[in-house]
Predicted model as a PDB file, atoms N, CA, C, CB and O in Angstrom, pLDDT in the B-factor column:
MODEL        1                                                                  
ATOM      1  N   MET A   1      25.456 -62.326 -77.460  1.00 54.00           N  
ATOM      2  CA  MET A   1      26.007 -61.370 -77.273  1.00 54.00           C  
ATOM      3  C   MET A   1      27.438 -60.810 -78.156  1.00 54.00           C  
ATOM      4  CB  MET A   1      26.099 -61.568 -76.071  1.00 54.00           C  
ATOM      5  O   MET A   1      28.143 -61.595 -78.791  1.00 54.00           O  
ATOM      6  N   ALA A   2      27.669 -59.576 -78.082  1.00 65.00           N  
ATOM      7  CA  ALA A   2      28.371 -58.605 -79.075  1.00 65.00           C  
ATOM      8  C   ALA A   2      29.757 -59.130 -79.287  1.00 65.00           C  
ATOM      9  CB  ALA A   2      28.444 -57.054 -78.527  1.00 65.00           C  
ATOM     10  O   ALA A   2      30.510 -59.601 -78.435  1.00 65.00           O  
ATOM     11  N   LYS A   3      30.033 -58.914 -80.994  1.00 70.00           N  
ATOM     12  CA  LYS A   3      31.092 -59.503 -81.224  1.00 70.00           C  
ATOM     13  C   LYS A   3      32.323 -59.295 -80.603  1.00 70.00           C  
ATOM     14  CB  LYS A   3      31.214 -59.403 -82.241  1.00 70.00           C  
ATOM     15  O   LYS A   3      33.237 -60.112 -80.488  1.00 70.00           O  
ATOM     16  N   PRO A   4      32.272 -57.860 -80.118  1.00 73.00           N  
ATOM     17  CA  PRO A   4      33.573 -57.630 -79.539  1.00 73.00           C  
ATOM     18  C   PRO A   4      33.580 -57.861 -78.433  1.00 73.00           C  
ATOM     19  CB  PRO A   4      34.083 -56.537 -79.632  1.00 73.00           C  
ATOM     20  O   PRO A   4      34.757 -57.908 -78.079  1.00 73.00           O  
ATOM     21  N   THR A   5      32.609 -58.134 -77.229  1.00 70.00           N  
ATOM     22  CA  THR A   5      32.400 -59.066 -76.255  1.00 70.00           C  
ATOM     23  C   THR A   5      32.675 -60.339 -76.283  1.00 70.00           C  
ATOM     24  CB  THR A   5      31.394 -59.060 -75.992  1.00 70.00           C  
ATOM     25  O   THR A   5      33.614 -60.564 -75.519  1.00 70.00           O  
ATOM     26  N   ARG A   6      32.410 -60.996 -76.649  1.00 73.00           N  
ATOM     27  CA  ARG A   6      32.561 -62.371 -77.454  1.00 73.00           C  
ATOM     28  C   ARG A   6      34.075 -62.541 -77.770  1.00 73.00           C  
ATOM     29  CB  ARG A   6      31.654 -62.378 -78.938  1.00 73.00           C  
ATOM     30  O   ARG A   6      34.490 -63.535 -77.174  1.00 73.00           O  
ATOM     31  N   MET A   7      34.868 -62.041 -78.361  1.00 77.00           N  
ATOM     32  CA  MET A   7      36.467 -61.472 -78.609  1.00 77.00           C  
ATOM     33  C   MET A   7      37.041 -61.295 -77.284  1.00 77.00           C  
ATOM     34  CB  MET A   7      36.599 -59.928 -79.440  1.00 77.00           C  
ATOM     35  O   MET A   7      37.555 -62.241 -76.686  1.00 77.00           O  
ATOM     36  N   ALA A   8      37.015 -60.836 -77.096  1.00 77.00           N  
ATOM     37  CA  ALA A   8      37.399 -60.596 -75.032  1.00 77.00           C  
ATOM     38  C   ALA A   8      37.414 -61.376 -74.297  1.00 77.00           C  
ATOM     39  CB  ALA A   8      36.569 -59.891 -74.082  1.00 77.00           C  
ATOM     40  O   ALA A   8      38.484 -61.719 -73.793  1.00 77.00           O  
ATOM     41  N   GLY A   9      36.160 -61.993 -73.930  1.00 76.00           N  
ATOM     42  CA  GLY A   9      35.376 -63.412 -73.823  1.00 76.00           C  
ATOM     43  C   GLY A   9      36.395 -64.328 -74.394  1.00 76.00           C  
ATOM     44  O   GLY A   9      36.682 -65.099 -73.478  1.00 76.00           O  
ATOM     45  N   GLY A  10      37.025 -64.603 -75.359  1.00 81.00           N  
ATOM     46  CA  GLY A  10      37.477 -65.442 -76.114  1.00 81.00           C  
ATOM     47  C   GLY A  10      38.828 -65.405 -75.620  1.00 81.00           C  
ATOM     48  O   GLY A  10      39.150 -66.502 -75.164  1.00 81.00           O  
ATOM     49  N   VAL A  11      39.890 -64.385 -75.536  1.00 85.00           N  
ATOM     50  CA  VAL A  11      40.959 -63.949 -75.326  1.00 85.00           C  
ATOM     51  C   VAL A  11      41.596 -63.815 -74.164  1.00 85.00           C  
ATOM     52  CB  VAL A  11      40.944 -63.128 -75.756  1.00 85.00           C  
ATOM     53  O   VAL A  11      42.822 -63.856 -74.059  1.00 85.00           O  
ATOM     54  N   LEU A  12      40.379 -63.558 -72.732  1.00 87.00           N  
ATOM     55  CA  LEU A  12      40.547 -63.760 -71.626  1.00 87.00           C  
ATOM     56  C   LEU A  12      40.563 -65.368 -71.143  1.00 87.00           C  
ATOM     57  CB  LEU A  12      39.655 -62.969 -71.102  1.00 87.00           C  
ATOM     58  O   LEU A  12      41.112 -65.866 -70.160  1.00 87.00           O  
ATOM     59  N   GLY A  13      39.804 -65.961 -72.139  1.00 89.00           N  
ATOM     60  CA  GLY A  13      39.671 -67.106 -71.354  1.00 89.00           C  
ATOM     61  C   GLY A  13      40.424 -68.143 -71.610  1.00 89.00           C  
ATOM     62  O   GLY A  13      40.473 -69.152 -70.906  1.00 89.00           O  
ATOM     63  N   GLY A  14      41.357 -67.856 -73.128  1.00 90.00           N  
ATOM     64  CA  GLY A  14      42.565 -68.382 -73.627  1.00 90.00           C  
ATOM     65  C   GLY A  14      43.251 -68.336 -72.590  1.00 90.00           C  
ATOM     66  O   GLY A  14      43.536 -69.400 -72.041  1.00 90.00           O  
ATOM     67  N   LEU A  15      43.786 -66.858 -71.938  1.00 92.00           N  
ATOM     68  CA  LEU A  15      44.584 -66.877 -71.038  1.00 92.00           C  
ATOM     69  C   LEU A  15      44.372 -67.408 -69.735  1.00 92.00           C  
ATOM     70  CB  LEU A  15      44.888 -65.882 -70.981  1.00 92.00           C  
ATOM     71  O   LEU A  15      45.302 -67.817 -69.041  1.00 92.00           O  
ATOM     72  N   VAL A  16      43.063 -67.418 -69.344  1.00 93.00           N  
ATOM     73  CA  VAL A  16      42.724 -68.352 -68.130  1.00 93.00           C  
ATOM     74  C   VAL A  16      43.007 -69.687 -68.115  1.00 93.00           C  
ATOM     75  CB  VAL A  16      41.442 -68.364 -67.868  1.00 93.00           C  
ATOM     76  O   VAL A  16      43.453 -70.276 -67.130  1.00 93.00           O  
ATOM     77  N   ALA A  17      42.728 -70.258 -69.328  1.00 94.00           N  
ATOM     78  CA  ALA A  17      43.048 -71.478 -69.436  1.00 94.00           C  
ATOM     79  C   ALA A  17      44.433 -71.809 -69.225  1.00 94.00           C  
ATOM     80  CB  ALA A  17      42.652 -71.865 -70.535  1.00 94.00           C  
ATOM     81  O   ALA A  17      44.957 -72.414 -68.290  1.00 94.00           O  
ATOM     82  N   GLY A  18      44.902 -71.332 -70.203  1.00 94.00           N  
ATOM     83  CA  GLY A  18      46.881 -71.618 -70.479  1.00 94.00           C  
ATOM     84  C   GLY A  18      46.851 -71.608 -68.948  1.00 94.00           C  
ATOM     85  O   GLY A  18      47.244 -72.695 -68.526  1.00 94.00           O  
ATOM     86  N   THR A  19      46.515 -70.737 -67.952  1.00 95.00           N  
ATOM     87  CA  THR A  19      47.343 -70.342 -66.326  1.00 95.00           C  
ATOM     88  C   THR A  19      46.851 -71.910 -65.685  1.00 95.00           C  
ATOM     89  CB  THR A  19      46.448 -68.494 -65.105  1.00 95.00           C  
ATOM     90  O   THR A  19      47.633 -72.628 -65.062  1.00 95.00           O  
ATOM     91  N   ILE A  20      45.553 -72.239 -65.940  1.00 96.00           N  
ATOM     92  CA  ILE A  20      44.787 -73.334 -65.324  1.00 96.00           C  
ATOM     93  C   ILE A  20      45.884 -74.742 -65.801  1.00 96.00           C  
ATOM     94  CB  ILE A  20      42.950 -73.377 -66.044  1.00 96.00           C  
ATOM     95  O   ILE A  20      46.355 -75.538 -64.989  1.00 96.00           O  
ATOM     96  N   PHE A  21      46.074 -74.766 -67.036  1.00 95.00           N  
ATOM     97  CA  PHE A  21      46.778 -75.467 -67.458  1.00 95.00           C  
ATOM     98  C   PHE A  21      47.828 -76.036 -67.497  1.00 95.00           C  
ATOM     99  CB  PHE A  21      46.736 -75.314 -67.872  1.00 95.00           C  
ATOM    100  O   PHE A  21      48.125 -77.211 -67.708  1.00 95.00           O  
ATOM    101  N   LYS A  22      48.772 -74.571 -67.143  1.00 95.00           N  
ATOM    102  CA  LYS A  22      50.260 -74.613 -66.556  1.00 95.00           C  
ATOM    103  C   LYS A  22      50.269 -75.127 -65.161  1.00 95.00           C  
ATOM    104  CB  LYS A  22      50.959 -73.153 -66.532  1.00 95.00           C  
ATOM    105  O   LYS A  22      51.147 -75.881 -64.743  1.00 95.00           O  
ATOM    106  N   HIS A  23      49.174 -74.658 -64.387  1.00 95.00           N  
ATOM    107  CA  HIS A  23      49.200 -75.327 -62.894  1.00 95.00           C  
ATOM    108  C   HIS A  23      48.982 -76.835 -62.667  1.00 95.00           C  
ATOM    109  CB  HIS A  23      48.109 -74.699 -62.060  1.00 95.00           C  
ATOM    110  O   HIS A  23      49.628 -77.602 -61.954  1.00 95.00           O  
ATOM    111  N   VAL A  24      47.899 -77.072 -63.460  1.00 95.00           N  
ATOM    112  CA  VAL A  24      47.475 -78.703 -63.308  1.00 95.00           C  
ATOM    113  C   VAL A  24      48.567 -79.623 -63.601  1.00 95.00           C  
ATOM    114  CB  VAL A  24      46.284 -79.157 -64.330  1.00 95.00           C  
ATOM    115  O   VAL A  24      49.007 -80.533 -62.899  1.00 95.00           O  
ATOM    116  N   TRP A  25      48.912 -79.247 -64.706  1.00 94.00           N  
ATOM    117  CA  TRP A  25      50.451 -79.663 -65.284  1.00 94.00           C  
ATOM    118  C   TRP A  25      51.499 -79.709 -64.407  1.00 94.00           C  
ATOM    119  CB  TRP A  25      50.986 -78.736 -66.299  1.00 94.00           C  
ATOM    120  O   TRP A  25      52.023 -80.798 -64.171  1.00 94.00           O  
ATOM    121  N   LYS A  26      51.866 -78.777 -63.921  1.00 95.00           N  
ATOM    122  CA  LYS A  26      53.103 -78.880 -62.989  1.00 95.00           C  
ATOM    123  C   LYS A  26      52.424 -79.629 -61.679  1.00 95.00           C  
ATOM    124  CB  LYS A  26      53.845 -77.221 -62.586  1.00 95.00           C  
ATOM    125  O   LYS A  26      53.309 -80.173 -61.018  1.00 95.00           O  
ATOM    126  N   LEU A  27      51.289 -79.786 -61.196  1.00 95.00           N  
ATOM    127  CA  LEU A  27      50.792 -80.605 -59.649  1.00 95.00           C  
ATOM    128  C   LEU A  27      50.580 -81.990 -60.162  1.00 95.00           C  
ATOM    129  CB  LEU A  27      49.130 -79.982 -58.793  1.00 95.00           C  
ATOM    130  O   LEU A  27      50.492 -82.896 -59.333  1.00 95.00           O  
ATOM    131  N   ALA A  28      50.445 -82.383 -62.035  1.00 91.00           N  
ATOM    132  CA  ALA A  28      50.164 -84.001 -62.433  1.00 91.00           C  
ATOM    133  C   ALA A  28      52.130 -84.550 -62.364  1.00 91.00           C  
ATOM    134  CB  ALA A  28      49.133 -84.179 -64.640  1.00 91.00           C  
ATOM    135  O   ALA A  28      52.579 -85.541 -61.787  1.00 91.00           O  
ATOM    136  N   SER A  29      52.719 -83.755 -62.966  1.00 91.00           N  
ATOM    137  CA  SER A  29      53.593 -84.320 -63.533  1.00 91.00           C  
ATOM    138  C   SER A  29      54.984 -83.756 -62.925  1.00 91.00           C  
ATOM    139  CB  SER A  29      53.351 -84.177 -64.928  1.00 91.00           C  
ATOM    140  O   SER A  29      56.074 -83.886 -63.483  1.00 91.00           O  
ATOM    141  N   GLY A  30      54.740 -83.048 -61.573  1.00 92.00           N  
ATOM    142  CA  GLY A  30      56.280 -82.501 -61.242  1.00 92.00           C  
ATOM    143  C   GLY A  30      57.118 -81.779 -61.942  1.00 92.00           C  
ATOM    144  O   GLY A  30      58.229 -81.357 -61.623  1.00 92.00           O  
ATOM    145  N   LYS A  31      56.331 -81.620 -63.231  1.00 91.00           N  
ATOM    146  CA  LYS A  31      58.164 -80.730 -64.227  1.00 91.00           C  
ATOM    147  C   LYS A  31      56.899 -79.157 -64.050  1.00 91.00           C  
ATOM    148  CB  LYS A  31      58.885 -81.620 -67.223  1.00 91.00           C  
ATOM    149  O   LYS A  31      55.678 -79.149 -63.896  1.00 91.00           O  
ATOM    150  N   PRO A  32      57.726 -78.219 -64.145  1.00 92.00           N  
ATOM    151  CA  PRO A  32      57.671 -76.932 -64.227  1.00 92.00           C  
ATOM    152  C   PRO A  32      57.113 -76.323 -65.601  1.00 92.00           C  
ATOM    153  CB  PRO A  32      58.944 -76.513 -63.931  1.00 92.00           C  
ATOM    154  O   PRO A  32      56.682 -75.177 -65.723  1.00 92.00           O  
ATOM    155  N   GLU A  33      57.208 -77.450 -66.784  1.00 92.00           N  
ATOM    156  CA  GLU A  33      56.198 -76.584 -68.137  1.00 92.00           C  
ATOM    157  C   GLU A  33      56.327 -78.166 -68.642  1.00 92.00           C  
ATOM    158  CB  GLU A  33      57.057 -74.839 -69.497  1.00 92.00           C  
ATOM    159  O   GLU A  33      57.104 -79.095 -68.422  1.00 92.00           O  
ATOM    160  N   PRO A  34      54.630 -77.862 -69.780  1.00 93.00           N  
ATOM    161  CA  PRO A  34      54.106 -78.900 -69.904  1.00 93.00           C  
ATOM    162  C   PRO A  34      55.351 -79.233 -70.986  1.00 93.00           C  
ATOM    163  CB  PRO A  34      52.505 -78.889 -70.245  1.00 93.00           C  
ATOM    164  O   PRO A  34      56.514 -78.831 -70.963  1.00 93.00           O  
ATOM    165  N   PRO A  35      54.583 -80.228 -72.059  1.00 93.00           N  
ATOM    166  CA  PRO A  35      55.766 -80.568 -73.132  1.00 93.00           C  
ATOM    167  C   PRO A  35      54.904 -79.596 -74.098  1.00 93.00           C  
ATOM    168  CB  PRO A  35      56.104 -82.492 -73.719  1.00 93.00           C  
ATOM    169  O   PRO A  35      53.777 -79.110 -74.010  1.00 93.00           O  
ATOM    170  N   VAL A  36      56.382 -79.506 -75.470  1.00 91.00           N  
ATOM    171  CA  VAL A  36      55.903 -79.001 -76.541  1.00 91.00           C  
ATOM    172  C   VAL A  36      55.944 -79.703 -77.947  1.00 91.00           C  
ATOM    173  CB  VAL A  36      56.462 -77.917 -76.574  1.00 91.00           C  
ATOM    174  O   VAL A  36      56.991 -79.688 -78.594  1.00 91.00           O  
ATOM    175  N   ALA A  37      55.282 -80.063 -78.226  1.00 91.00           N  
ATOM    176  CA  ALA A  37      55.140 -80.871 -78.959  1.00 91.00           C  
ATOM    177  C   ALA A  37      55.861 -80.737 -80.062  1.00 91.00           C  
ATOM    178  CB  ALA A  37      54.093 -81.003 -79.107  1.00 91.00           C  
ATOM    179  O   ALA A  37      55.930 -81.887 -80.494  1.00 91.00           O  
ATOM    180  N   ASP A  38      56.287 -80.225 -80.593  1.00 93.00           N  
ATOM    181  CA  ASP A  38      57.414 -80.444 -82.142  1.00 93.00           C  
ATOM    182  C   ASP A  38      59.143 -80.374 -81.601  1.00 93.00           C  
ATOM    183  CB  ASP A  38      57.126 -78.691 -83.581  1.00 93.00           C  
ATOM    184  O   ASP A  38      60.084 -79.878 -82.221  1.00 93.00           O  
ATOM    185  N   SER A  39      59.160 -80.997 -80.350  1.00 90.00           N  
ATOM    186  CA  SER A  39      60.250 -80.668 -79.364  1.00 90.00           C  
ATOM    187  C   SER A  39      60.698 -82.438 -79.396  1.00 90.00           C  
ATOM    188  CB  SER A  39      59.616 -79.800 -77.577  1.00 90.00           C  
ATOM    189  O   SER A  39      59.838 -83.137 -78.859  1.00 90.00           O  
ATOM    190  N   THR A  40      61.756 -83.107 -79.880  1.00 92.00           N  
ATOM    191  CA  THR A  40      61.710 -84.325 -80.101  1.00 92.00           C  
ATOM    192  C   THR A  40      62.540 -84.930 -78.356  1.00 92.00           C  
ATOM    193  CB  THR A  40      62.550 -84.629 -81.774  1.00 92.00           C  
ATOM    194  O   THR A  40      63.259 -85.928 -78.301  1.00 92.00           O  
ATOM    195  N   LYS A  41      62.244 -84.170 -77.298  1.00 91.00           N  
ATOM    196  CA  LYS A  41      62.857 -84.465 -76.182  1.00 91.00           C  
ATOM    197  C   LYS A  41      61.695 -85.060 -75.378  1.00 91.00           C  
ATOM    198  CB  LYS A  41      63.583 -83.268 -75.570  1.00 91.00           C  
ATOM    199  O   LYS A  41      62.033 -85.601 -74.325  1.00 91.00           O  
ATOM    200  N   TYR A  42      60.369 -85.062 -75.681  1.00 92.00           N  
ATOM    201  CA  TYR A  42      59.393 -85.731 -74.834  1.00 92.00           C  
ATOM    202  C   TYR A  42      58.908 -86.796 -75.538  1.00 92.00           C  
ATOM    203  CB  TYR A  42      58.301 -84.894 -74.388  1.00 92.00           C  
ATOM    204  O   TYR A  42      59.719 -87.152 -76.393  1.00 92.00           O  
ATOM    205  N   GLY A  43      57.778 -87.529 -75.516  1.00 93.00           N  
ATOM    206  CA  GLY A  43      57.188 -88.765 -76.030  1.00 93.00           C  
ATOM    207  C   GLY A  43      56.368 -88.431 -76.529  1.00 93.00           C  
ATOM    208  O   GLY A  43      55.920 -87.285 -76.568  1.00 93.00           O  
ATOM    209  N   TRP A  44      55.899 -89.597 -77.142  1.00 95.00           N  
ATOM    210  CA  TRP A  44      54.280 -89.353 -78.013  1.00 95.00           C  
ATOM    211  C   TRP A  44      53.354 -89.283 -76.995  1.00 95.00           C  
ATOM    212  CB  TRP A  44      53.682 -90.683 -79.124  1.00 95.00           C  
ATOM    213  O   TRP A  44      52.337 -88.647 -77.272  1.00 95.00           O  
ATOM    214  N   GLY A  45      53.456 -89.948 -75.470  1.00 93.00           N  
ATOM    215  CA  GLY A  45      52.755 -90.440 -74.850  1.00 93.00           C  
ATOM    216  C   GLY A  45      52.558 -89.117 -73.909  1.00 93.00           C  
ATOM    217  O   GLY A  45      51.471 -88.689 -73.522  1.00 93.00           O  
ATOM    218  N   GLU A  46      53.396 -88.756 -73.724  1.00 93.00           N  
ATOM    219  CA  GLU A  46      53.752 -87.387 -72.620  1.00 93.00           C  
ATOM    220  C   GLU A  46      52.944 -85.877 -73.159  1.00 93.00           C  
ATOM    221  CB  GLU A  46      55.792 -87.018 -72.660  1.00 93.00           C  
ATOM    222  O   GLU A  46      52.426 -84.944 -72.545  1.00 93.00           O  
ATOM    223  N   VAL A  47      53.128 -86.165 -74.501  1.00 94.00           N  
ATOM    224  CA  VAL A  47      52.627 -84.785 -75.840  1.00 94.00           C  
ATOM    225  C   VAL A  47      51.459 -84.473 -76.008  1.00 94.00           C  
ATOM    226  CB  VAL A  47      52.866 -85.033 -77.358  1.00 94.00           C  
ATOM    227  O   VAL A  47      50.921 -83.374 -76.143  1.00 94.00           O  
ATOM    228  N   LEU A  48      50.761 -86.317 -75.985  1.00 95.00           N  
ATOM    229  CA  LEU A  48      48.734 -86.514 -76.466  1.00 95.00           C  
ATOM    230  C   LEU A  48      47.970 -86.393 -75.164  1.00 95.00           C  
ATOM    231  CB  LEU A  48      48.112 -88.444 -77.212  1.00 95.00           C  
ATOM    232  O   LEU A  48      46.763 -86.190 -75.295  1.00 95.00           O  
ATOM    233  N   VAL A  49      48.571 -86.502 -73.610  1.00 94.00           N  
ATOM    234  CA  VAL A  49      48.375 -86.811 -72.773  1.00 94.00           C  
ATOM    235  C   VAL A  49      48.192 -85.204 -72.287  1.00 94.00           C  
ATOM    236  CB  VAL A  49      49.234 -87.821 -72.344  1.00 94.00           C  
ATOM    237  O   VAL A  49      47.108 -84.811 -71.855  1.00 94.00           O  
ATOM    238  N   ALA A  50      49.292 -84.374 -72.396  1.00 95.00           N  
ATOM    239  CA  ALA A  50      49.117 -82.796 -71.921  1.00 95.00           C  
ATOM    240  C   ALA A  50      47.993 -82.339 -72.967  1.00 95.00           C  
ATOM    241  CB  ALA A  50      50.713 -81.729 -72.072  1.00 95.00           C  
ATOM    242  O   ALA A  50      46.996 -81.863 -72.425  1.00 95.00           O  
ATOM    243  N   ALA A  51      47.967 -82.396 -74.406  1.00 95.00           N  
ATOM    244  CA  ALA A  51      47.119 -82.213 -75.428  1.00 95.00           C  
ATOM    245  C   ALA A  51      45.905 -82.449 -74.728  1.00 95.00           C  
ATOM    246  CB  ALA A  51      47.361 -83.051 -76.632  1.00 95.00           C  
ATOM    247  O   ALA A  51      45.305 -81.403 -74.483  1.00 95.00           O  
ATOM    248  N   ALA A  52      45.317 -83.544 -74.303  1.00 96.00           N  
ATOM    249  CA  ALA A  52      44.373 -83.751 -74.035  1.00 96.00           C  
ATOM    250  C   ALA A  52      43.486 -83.082 -72.958  1.00 96.00           C  
ATOM    251  CB  ALA A  52      44.551 -84.684 -73.990  1.00 96.00           C  
ATOM    252  O   ALA A  52      42.274 -82.865 -72.958  1.00 96.00           O  
ATOM    253  N   ILE A  53      44.641 -82.765 -71.851  1.00 96.00           N  
ATOM    254  CA  ILE A  53      44.232 -82.192 -70.898  1.00 96.00           C  
ATOM    255  C   ILE A  53      44.075 -80.638 -71.272  1.00 96.00           C  
ATOM    256  CB  ILE A  53      45.073 -82.529 -69.836  1.00 96.00           C  
ATOM    257  O   ILE A  53      43.128 -79.923 -70.945  1.00 96.00           O  
ATOM    258  N   GLN A  54      45.057 -80.312 -71.930  1.00 95.00           N  
ATOM    259  CA  GLN A  54      44.929 -79.032 -72.525  1.00 95.00           C  
ATOM    260  C   GLN A  54      43.348 -78.661 -73.039  1.00 95.00           C  
ATOM    261  CB  GLN A  54      45.965 -79.016 -73.738  1.00 95.00           C  
ATOM    262  O   GLN A  54      42.607 -77.691 -72.877  1.00 95.00           O  
ATOM    263  N   GLY A  55      43.225 -80.119 -73.830  1.00 96.00           N  
ATOM    264  CA  GLY A  55      42.057 -79.410 -74.408  1.00 96.00           C  
ATOM    265  C   GLY A  55      41.170 -79.180 -73.850  1.00 96.00           C  
ATOM    266  O   GLY A  55      40.554 -78.136 -74.065  1.00 96.00           O  
ATOM    267  N   ALA A  56      40.719 -80.212 -72.782  1.00 97.00           N  
ATOM    268  CA  ALA A  56      39.484 -80.227 -71.844  1.00 97.00           C  
ATOM    269  C   ALA A  56      39.719 -78.736 -70.851  1.00 97.00           C  
ATOM    270  CB  ALA A  56      39.478 -81.886 -70.777  1.00 97.00           C  
ATOM    271  O   ALA A  56      38.834 -77.888 -70.744  1.00 97.00           O  
ATOM    272  N   ILE A  57      40.573 -78.669 -70.428  1.00 97.00           N  
ATOM    273  CA  ILE A  57      40.550 -77.299 -69.519  1.00 97.00           C  
ATOM    274  C   ILE A  57      40.008 -76.161 -70.947  1.00 97.00           C  
ATOM    275  CB  ILE A  57      42.572 -76.831 -68.648  1.00 97.00           C  
ATOM    276  O   ILE A  57      38.862 -75.773 -71.179  1.00 97.00           O  
ATOM    277  N   PHE A  58      40.981 -75.922 -71.532  1.00 95.00           N  
ATOM    278  CA  PHE A  58      40.429 -74.734 -72.609  1.00 95.00           C  
ATOM    279  C   PHE A  58      38.805 -74.992 -72.775  1.00 95.00           C  
ATOM    280  CB  PHE A  58      41.270 -74.885 -74.336  1.00 95.00           C  
ATOM    281  O   PHE A  58      38.240 -73.913 -72.602  1.00 95.00           O  
ATOM    282  N   GLY A  59      37.646 -76.286 -73.113  1.00 94.00           N  
ATOM    283  CA  GLY A  59      36.490 -76.204 -73.419  1.00 94.00           C  
ATOM    284  C   GLY A  59      35.934 -75.872 -72.277  1.00 94.00           C  
ATOM    285  O   GLY A  59      34.968 -75.172 -72.582  1.00 94.00           O  
ATOM    286  N   LEU A  60      36.011 -76.009 -70.763  1.00 95.00           N  
ATOM    287  CA  LEU A  60      35.656 -76.320 -69.690  1.00 95.00           C  
ATOM    288  C   LEU A  60      35.959 -74.521 -69.633  1.00 95.00           C  
ATOM    289  CB  LEU A  60      36.427 -77.670 -68.793  1.00 95.00           C  
ATOM    290  O   LEU A  60      34.851 -74.011 -69.469  1.00 95.00           O  
ATOM    291  N   VAL A  61      36.867 -73.594 -69.698  1.00 94.00           N  
ATOM    292  CA  VAL A  61      36.741 -72.420 -69.401  1.00 94.00           C  
ATOM    293  C   VAL A  61      35.532 -71.873 -70.527  1.00 94.00           C  
ATOM    294  CB  VAL A  61      38.187 -71.758 -69.412  1.00 94.00           C  
ATOM    295  O   VAL A  61      34.639 -71.110 -70.158  1.00 94.00           O  
ATOM    296  N   ARG A  62      35.630 -72.328 -71.808  1.00 90.00           N  
ATOM    297  CA  ARG A  62      35.208 -71.899 -72.936  1.00 90.00           C  
ATOM    298  C   ARG A  62      33.378 -71.804 -72.130  1.00 90.00           C  
ATOM    299  CB  ARG A  62      35.694 -73.107 -74.446  1.00 90.00           C  
ATOM    300  O   ARG A  62      32.567 -70.893 -71.959  1.00 90.00           O  
ATOM    301  N   ALA A  63      33.412 -73.233 -71.838  1.00 91.00           N  
ATOM    302  CA  ALA A  63      31.988 -73.402 -71.411  1.00 91.00           C  
ATOM    303  C   ALA A  63      31.342 -72.257 -70.603  1.00 91.00           C  
ATOM    304  CB  ALA A  63      31.894 -74.627 -70.591  1.00 91.00           C  
ATOM    305  O   ALA A  63      30.408 -71.473 -70.772  1.00 91.00           O  
ATOM    306  N   ALA A  64      32.224 -72.503 -69.688  1.00 91.00           N  
ATOM    307  CA  ALA A  64      32.038 -70.732 -68.546  1.00 91.00           C  
ATOM    308  C   ALA A  64      31.831 -69.999 -68.834  1.00 91.00           C  
ATOM    309  CB  ALA A  64      32.829 -69.952 -67.875  1.00 91.00           C  
ATOM    310  O   ALA A  64      30.861 -69.475 -68.286  1.00 91.00           O  
ATOM    311  N   ILE A  65      32.356 -69.415 -69.700  1.00 87.00           N  
ATOM    312  CA  ILE A  65      32.249 -68.076 -70.023  1.00 87.00           C  
ATOM    313  C   ILE A  65      31.115 -67.642 -70.602  1.00 87.00           C  
ATOM    314  CB  ILE A  65      33.172 -67.727 -70.752  1.00 87.00           C  
ATOM    315  O   ILE A  65      30.361 -66.695 -70.379  1.00 87.00           O  
ATOM    316  N   GLU A  66      31.147 -68.873 -71.708  1.00 85.00           N  
ATOM    317  CA  GLU A  66      29.580 -68.400 -72.975  1.00 85.00           C  
ATOM    318  C   GLU A  66      28.508 -68.794 -71.671  1.00 85.00           C  
ATOM    319  CB  GLU A  66      29.202 -69.900 -75.057  1.00 85.00           C  
ATOM    320  O   GLU A  66      27.544 -68.028 -71.663  1.00 85.00           O  
ATOM    321  N   ARG A  67      28.487 -69.478 -70.943  1.00 88.00           N  
ATOM    322  CA  ARG A  67      27.465 -69.726 -69.715  1.00 88.00           C  
ATOM    323  C   ARG A  67      26.498 -68.622 -68.930  1.00 88.00           C  
ATOM    324  CB  ARG A  67      28.311 -70.239 -68.644  1.00 88.00           C  
ATOM    325  O   ARG A  67      25.319 -68.332 -68.727  1.00 88.00           O  
ATOM    326  N   ALA A  68      28.555 -68.016 -68.489  1.00 85.00           N  
ATOM    327  CA  ALA A  68      28.294 -66.832 -67.652  1.00 85.00           C  
ATOM    328  C   ALA A  68      27.918 -66.075 -68.277  1.00 85.00           C  
ATOM    329  CB  ALA A  68      29.150 -66.290 -66.983  1.00 85.00           C  
ATOM    330  O   ALA A  68      27.707 -65.188 -67.450  1.00 85.00           O  
ATOM    331  N   ALA A  69      27.487 -65.484 -69.692  1.00 81.00           N  
ATOM    332  CA  ALA A  69      27.696 -64.364 -70.611  1.00 81.00           C  
ATOM    333  C   ALA A  69      26.154 -64.522 -71.384  1.00 81.00           C  
ATOM    334  CB  ALA A  69      29.239 -64.561 -71.703  1.00 81.00           C  
ATOM    335  O   ALA A  69      25.663 -63.793 -72.246  1.00 81.00           O  
ATOM    336  N   ALA A  70      25.656 -65.610 -70.814  1.00 79.00           N  
ATOM    337  CA  ALA A  70      23.947 -66.030 -71.993  1.00 79.00           C  
ATOM    338  C   ALA A  70      23.331 -64.999 -71.270  1.00 79.00           C  
ATOM    339  CB  ALA A  70      22.778 -67.968 -71.876  1.00 79.00           C  
ATOM    340  O   ALA A  70      23.670 -64.388 -70.257  1.00 79.00           O  
ATOM    341  N   ARG A  71      22.142 -64.922 -72.162  1.00 71.00           N  
ATOM    342  CA  ARG A  71      21.051 -63.956 -71.878  1.00 71.00           C  
ATOM    343  C   ARG A  71      19.992 -64.791 -72.717  1.00 71.00           C  
ATOM    344  CB  ARG A  71      21.339 -62.246 -72.391  1.00 71.00           C  
ATOM    345  O   ARG A  71      20.184 -65.505 -73.701  1.00 71.00           O  
ATOM    346  N   ASP A  72      18.757 -64.477 -72.005  1.00 59.00           N  
ATOM    347  CA  ASP A  72      17.681 -65.327 -72.566  1.00 59.00           C  
ATOM    348  C   ASP A  72      17.321 -65.141 -73.991  1.00 59.00           C  
ATOM    349  CB  ASP A  72      16.498 -65.135 -71.818  1.00 59.00           C  
ATOM    350  O   ASP A  72      18.300 -65.653 -74.532  1.00 59.00           O  
ATOM    351  N   GLU A  73      16.803 -64.872 -74.630  1.00 52.00           N  
ATOM    352  CA  GLU A  73      16.613 -64.575 -75.594  1.00 52.00           C  
ATOM    353  C   GLU A  73      15.222 -64.598 -76.514  1.00 52.00           C  
ATOM    354  CB  GLU A  73      17.429 -65.075 -75.887  1.00 52.00           C  
ATOM    355  O   GLU A  73      15.241 -64.180 -77.672  1.00 52.00           O  
TER     356      GLU A  73                                                      
ENDMDL                                                                          
END                                                                             
């Protein structure tokens, strides 16, 4: 994949993953926004679970985009 295409795919993937994560978090927690790591109003558990879910979703979206763009070389 060409570098500009790869960069565009990365940006698009990040936006898609962020949107999916916000929806998943809202459904899972019942809260409208995910916790912010540097805020003291959230506990360690909530912040770490949110980060794990966000990382898993980002990884899945990234792999899906890269797989869709893969070509036999």
